[in-house]
Backbone as CSV, one residue per row, in Angstrom:
resi,resn,N_x,N_y,N_z,CA_x,CA_y,CA_z,C_x,C_y,C_z
1,UNK,-82.475,275.059,201.710,-82.015,274.653,203.019,-82.456,273.214,203.268
2,UNK,-81.553,272.410,203.804,-81.838,271.004,204.062,-82.814,270.855,205.219
3,UNK,-83.590,269.794,205.156,-84.488,269.435,206.235,-83.912,268.212,206.930
4,UNK,-83.995,268.176,208.261,-83.419,267.072,209.031,-84.487,266.365,209.837
5,UNK,-84.304,265.074,210.032,-85.200,264.304,210.889,-84.375,263.634,211.984
6,UNK,-85.000,263.440,213.148,-84.341,262.763,214.261,-84.316,261.262,214.006
7,UNK,-83.163,260.653,214.229,-83.026,259.212,214.060,-82.185,258.634,215.180
8,UNK,-82.347,257.338,215.399,-81.484,256.642,216.345,-81.024,255.345,215.709
9,UNK,-79.849,254.920,216.112,-79.235,253.694,215.605,-78.758,252.917,216.822
10,UNK,-78.901,251.595,216.800,-78.511,250.794,217.950,-77.855,249.492,217.515
11,UNK,-76.919,249.036,218.347,-76.302,247.717,218.158,-76.304,247.021,219.510
12,UNK,-76.871,245.844,219.558,-76.861,244.999,220.751,-75.689,244.035,220.635
13,UNK,-74.939,243.837,221.702,-73.834,242.877,221.727,-72.765,243.181,220.674
14,UNK,-72.101,244.302,220.818,-71.015,244.711,219.919,-69.961,243.609,219.876
15,UNK,-69.408,243.351,218.698,-68.439,242.260,218.546,-67.002,242.734,218.757
16,UNK,-66.110,241.771,218.929,-64.696,242.079,219.119,-64.018,242.458,217.801
17,UNK,-64.651,242.115,216.684,-64.085,242.475,215.376,-64.711,243.751,214.820
18,UNK,-65.688,244.297,215.536,-66.324,245.540,215.115,-67.751,245.344,214.644
19,UNK,-68.635,246.209,215.087,-70.037,246.203,214.680,-70.360,247.563,214.081
20,UNK,-70.953,247.548,212.904,-71.312,248.792,212.238,-72.575,249.357,212.871
21,UNK,-72.480,250.591,213.347,-73.629,251.262,213.956,-74.385,252.052,212.889
22,UNK,-73.641,252.794,212.071,-74.240,253.520,210.950,-73.551,253.031,209.686
23,UNK,-74.341,252.434,208.794,-73.806,251.924,207.530,-73.417,253.070,206.622
24,UNK,-72.795,252.741,205.543,-72.382,253.733,204.562,-73.565,254.611,204.176
25,UNK,-73.403,255.908,204.347,-74.473,256.857,204.051,-74.596,257.003,202.535
26,UNK,-75.792,256.773,202.026,-76.005,256.801,200.574,-75.870,258.207,200.002
27,UNK,-76.451,259.182,200.677,-76.340,260.566,200.212,-76.655,261.500,201.364
28,UNK,-76.258,262.747,201.235,-76.531,263.729,202.268,-75.584,263.618,203.440
29,UNK,-76.060,264.030,204.614,-75.241,264.013,205.817,-76.017,263.461,207.002
30,UNK,-75.279,263.020,208.005,-75.838,262.626,209.295,-75.051,263.379,210.354
31,UNK,-75.746,264.123,211.203,-75.107,264.863,212.285,-75.324,264.078,213.583
32,UNK,-74.285,263.398,214.034,-74.362,262.572,215.236,-74.240,263.475,216.463
33,UNK,-75.249,263.433,217.331,-75.244,264.282,218.517,-74.935,263.510,219.788
34,UNK,-75.030,262.178,219.738,-74.756,261.383,220.929,-74.343,259.971,220.529
35,UNK,-73.306,259.466,221.191,-72.873,258.069,221.048,-72.620,257.555,222.445
36,UNK,-73.420,256.581,222.877,-73.307,256.011,224.216,-72.945,254.534,224.088
37,UNK,-71.898,254.121,224.825,-71.451,252.732,224.853,-71.629,252.227,226.277
38,UNK,-72.373,251.129,226.449,-72.696,250.610,227.778,-72.119,249.220,227.976
39,UNK,-71.546,248.990,229.142,-71.011,247.683,229.500,-72.130,246.842,230.092
40,UNK,-72.495,245.763,229.412,-73.561,244.873,229.875,-72.996,243.577,230.444
41,UNK,-71.675,243.496,230.534,-71.028,242.278,231.004,-70.730,242.295,232.492
42,UNK,-69.909,241.322,232.923,-69.586,241.159,234.332,-68.142,241.548,234.654
43,UNK,-67.427,242.085,233.677,-66.049,242.547,233.851,-65.874,243.871,233.114
44,UNK,-64.897,244.683,233.509,-64.619,245.908,232.746,-64.244,245.555,231.301
45,UNK,-64.589,246.439,230.387,-64.266,246.245,228.969,-63.562,247.487,228.445
46,UNK,-62.888,247.336,227.318,-62.376,248.499,226.607,-63.138,248.597,225.293
47,UNK,-63.401,249.829,224.890,-64.178,250.070,223.677,-63.483,251.106,222.806
48,UNK,-63.718,250.979,221.518,-63.249,251.960,220.539,-64.402,252.253,219.600
49,UNK,-64.421,253.458,219.058,-65.418,253.832,218.057,-64.723,254.691,217.014
50,UNK,-65.029,254.426,215.753,-64.397,255.202,214.692,-65.325,255.393,213.506
51,UNK,-65.021,256.435,212.743,-65.715,256.696,211.485,-64.739,256.379,210.365
52,UNK,-65.218,255.643,209.379,-64.399,255.315,208.221,-64.799,256.225,207.071
53,UNK,-63.794,256.908,206.526,-63.991,257.777,205.365,-62.857,257.473,204.388
54,UNK,-63.225,257.146,203.160,-62.227,256.843,202.118,-61.217,255.799,202.599
55,UNK,-61.717,254.748,203.227,-60.915,253.609,203.714,-59.948,253.950,204.837
56,UNK,-60.111,255.114,205.465,-59.269,255.506,206.598,-60.148,255.585,207.846
57,UNK,-59.684,254.980,208.960,-60.424,255.006,210.220,-60.005,256.206,211.060
58,UNK,-60.991,257.010,211.474,-60.768,258.174,212.329,-61.438,257.888,213.675
59,UNK,-60.623,257.693,214.706,-61.147,257.290,216.011,-61.787,258.444,216.766
60,UNK,-62.978,258.178,217.304,-63.663,259.094,218.208,-63.233,258.802,219.638
61,UNK,-62.981,257.529,219.901,-62.438,257.075,221.186,-61.668,255.792,220.894
62,UNK,-60.548,255.605,221.607,-59.691,254.444,221.343,-59.367,253.724,222.649
63,UNK,-59.842,252.500,222.766,-59.579,251.609,223.894,-59.841,252.258,225.253
64,UNK,-60.985,252.890,225.378,-61.402,253.483,226.650,-62.017,252.398,227.530
65,UNK,-61.735,252.443,228.809,-62.271,251.454,229.748,-63.669,251.865,230.201
66,UNK,-64.581,250.889,230.178,-65.942,251.097,230.684,-66.138,250.098,231.826
67,UNK,-66.398,250.588,233.050,-66.543,249.679,234.184,-67.835,248.857,234.105
68,UNK,-67.896,247.817,234.912,-69.094,246.973,234.981,-70.300,247.845,235.313
69,UNK,-71.360,247.705,234.531,-72.583,248.471,234.770,-72.489,249.931,234.358
70,UNK,-71.374,250.334,233.786,-71.174,251.727,233.422,-71.400,251.991,231.942
71,UNK,-71.317,253.261,231.602,-71.440,253.648,230.203,-70.482,254.806,229.922
72,UNK,-70.232,255.022,228.663,-69.350,256.092,228.210,-70.081,256.865,227.134
73,UNK,-70.272,258.168,227.355,-70.877,259.000,226.320,-69.737,259.642,225.537
74,UNK,-69.515,259.119,224.362,-68.374,259.530,223.538,-68.613,260.893,222.913
75,UNK,-69.806,261.136,222.433,-70.148,262.416,221.808,-71.240,263.058,222.644
76,UNK,-70.972,264.256,223.137,-71.983,264.998,223.891,-71.706,266.483,223.747
77,UNK,-72.749,267.259,223.554,-72.591,268.704,223.483,-72.151,269.253,222.135
78,UNK,-71.679,268.414,221.263,-71.260,268.817,219.916,-71.858,267.844,218.919
79,UNK,-71.599,268.070,217.665,-72.063,267.144,216.632,-70.878,266.717,215.783
80,UNK,-70.901,265.474,215.389,-69.930,264.955,214.436,-70.700,264.720,213.144
81,UNK,-70.302,265.388,212.075,-71.017,265.290,210.811,-70.390,264.204,209.945
82,UNK,-71.231,263.260,209.542,-70.799,262.192,208.639,-71.320,262.502,207.248
83,UNK,-70.481,262.240,206.240,-70.830,262.535,204.858,-71.106,261.257,204.076
84,UNK,-71.472,261.438,202.821,-71.734,260.313,201.922,-70.584,259.318,201.971
85,UNK,-70.904,258.050,202.090,-69.985,256.903,202.137,-69.284,256.713,203.475
86,UNK,-69.480,257.600,204.453,-68.917,257.388,205.784,-69.693,256.283,206.504
87,UNK,-69.025,255.593,207.423,-69.697,254.622,208.288,-69.096,254.715,209.682
88,UNK,-69.875,254.304,210.698,-69.404,254.320,212.080,-69.370,252.894,212.611
89,UNK,-68.245,252.545,213.246,-68.047,251.198,213.774,-67.630,251.286,215.232
90,UNK,-68.113,250.322,216.027,-67.763,250.211,217.439,-67.136,248.842,217.669
91,UNK,-66.082,248.793,218.508,-65.382,247.551,218.826,-65.324,247.401,220.343
92,UNK,-65.538,246.180,220.826,-65.448,245.890,222.253,-64.379,244.827,222.488
93,UNK,-63.711,244.889,223.640,-62.682,243.899,223.963,-63.275,242.542,224.320
94,UNK,-64.558,242.514,224.671,-65.225,241.275,225.068,-66.529,241.141,224.292
95,UNK,-66.692,240.010,223.640,-67.905,239.785,222.833,-69.152,239.825,223.714
96,UNK,-70.217,240.337,223.166,-71.553,240.415,223.778,-71.581,241.151,225.115
97,UNK,-70.663,242.078,225.343,-70.636,242.820,226.611,-70.798,244.324,226.439
98,UNK,-71.174,244.762,225.238,-71.323,246.201,224.992,-72.522,246.446,224.085
99,UNK,-73.316,247.437,224.443,-74.393,247.926,223.585,-74.042,249.347,223.169
100,UNK,-74.431,249.716,221.957,-74.145,251.058,221.442,-75.453,251.728,221.016
101,UNK,-75.566,253.021,221.313,-76.740,253.806,220.931,-76.272,255.142,220.368
102,UNK,-76.819,255.500,219.199,-76.491,256.764,218.541,-77.781,257.554,218.320
103,UNK,-77.749,258.836,218.651,-78.825,259.761,218.294,-78.253,260.720,217.257
104,UNK,-79.040,260.972,216.213,-78.514,261.794,215.118,-79.621,262.505,214.367
105,UNK,-79.206,263.546,213.640,-80.087,264.235,212.695,-79.661,263.819,211.301
106,UNK,-80.623,263.378,210.508,-80.349,262.908,209.158,-80.983,263.834,208.143
107,UNK,-80.203,264.259,207.153,-80.740,265.113,206.097,-81.734,264.323,205.268
108,UNK,-82.877,264.927,204.972,-83.897,264.269,204.130,-84.202,265.122,202.928
């Protein structure tokens, strides 16, 4: 039986071309239990988040609006399991106006 450890991943100032939150997983799995995107800017923003597997992007959320001072919890109450070579990317419509936080269980 696999053993899991609690981990968190963060990106400050998500870019308009995409910021990798979880890099390509070398081996095992990562069970993402929470993904929070926060608007740190002075205008509403739109955000997208996706997992890339085998060069295909699978969106968890696509161009969702986050109001000024607000946040969006994309994953809550369930887990999204990422496998070997998967990566998670977040995109914001406005540079330096979004922070991303992920809580996950990582197989060790």
